[in-house]
N, C-alpha and C positions, 0 to 999 in steps of 0.2 A: 502494501500498501507506499502510497508519496505522501509527504509531511505536508499536514495541512497547515495550514501560519492565517493567528490566531489571536486576535488585537486584548491586549492585558491591558486594564488598567487596573493599579491595588492604591492599597498606603500602607507602612505601613510604622511599627514606629522603632527607630534605632539601635534608640539606644544599647543594646547587650551586642551589636554587630561593628565590625570590624572595615564597612563600605557596602555598596551595593554586588560589586565587581570581584567574581573568584580569587581566593587568593590559596596559596596554599597552606597551610595551619590555622587559619583565621575562618570565624564561622561568621561566612553574608549571605545578605540577602539570595542573591543569584544563588547561592552555592545551596544554603537552605530549600529556599525554591525548585534547583532543580530535584536535588535527592527527592522529593516530595510526586513530581510529579512522573520522574521514571522510576516509582517505588506504586504510580496508580497506572501506571501511562504507557510503562517499558522504557528501556531500554537507551533508543533514541527520541526521546521528549528533550526537548531544550527550551532556553527560554532567553531573550538579549533587551539586554536595557533602551531604552532610549534617550538615556540618559546615566549619568553615577555618581554616587552620596557615599561622604567620606564615612572613617567613622562616626557610629555615633549621631547620626544626620539621620534624621526623620523625614518621610517624606507623604505628603496627600494628593492620588490622579495622577502619578507618576506609570508611565506607558511605555510595557514592554510588549516584546511580539511573541509565543511562543507557538512549539514547532512540534505534531504531534505526527503518530499512524500510528492512532487510536480510532479507532469511530466510535465514540462516543461521544452525547449529541452536545453541543457546542453549551446550549442551556445546564446541562446538571453539569459540568465544570466547577461553578463556582460551588457552590456542598461540595461536591467530591473533593475538592481539594481543601478547604477549613476545616 
């Protein structure tokens, strides 16, 4: 199955994260979301943010793109990821 591109708009408290982008040995927002997506939707799932945040910075309305090859209906994704 080809990867589907799905727009994602999220808000998060960045207090416990070392920013958005995946960094070796650090807990990041992108890393946590990638793990959650892959555990639910398979190893090809990935997420890309339209921007990055620094360590400790929170976001409201951050836009990103998730790519998945799962047939899960788009409207079921928010509930599946919480």
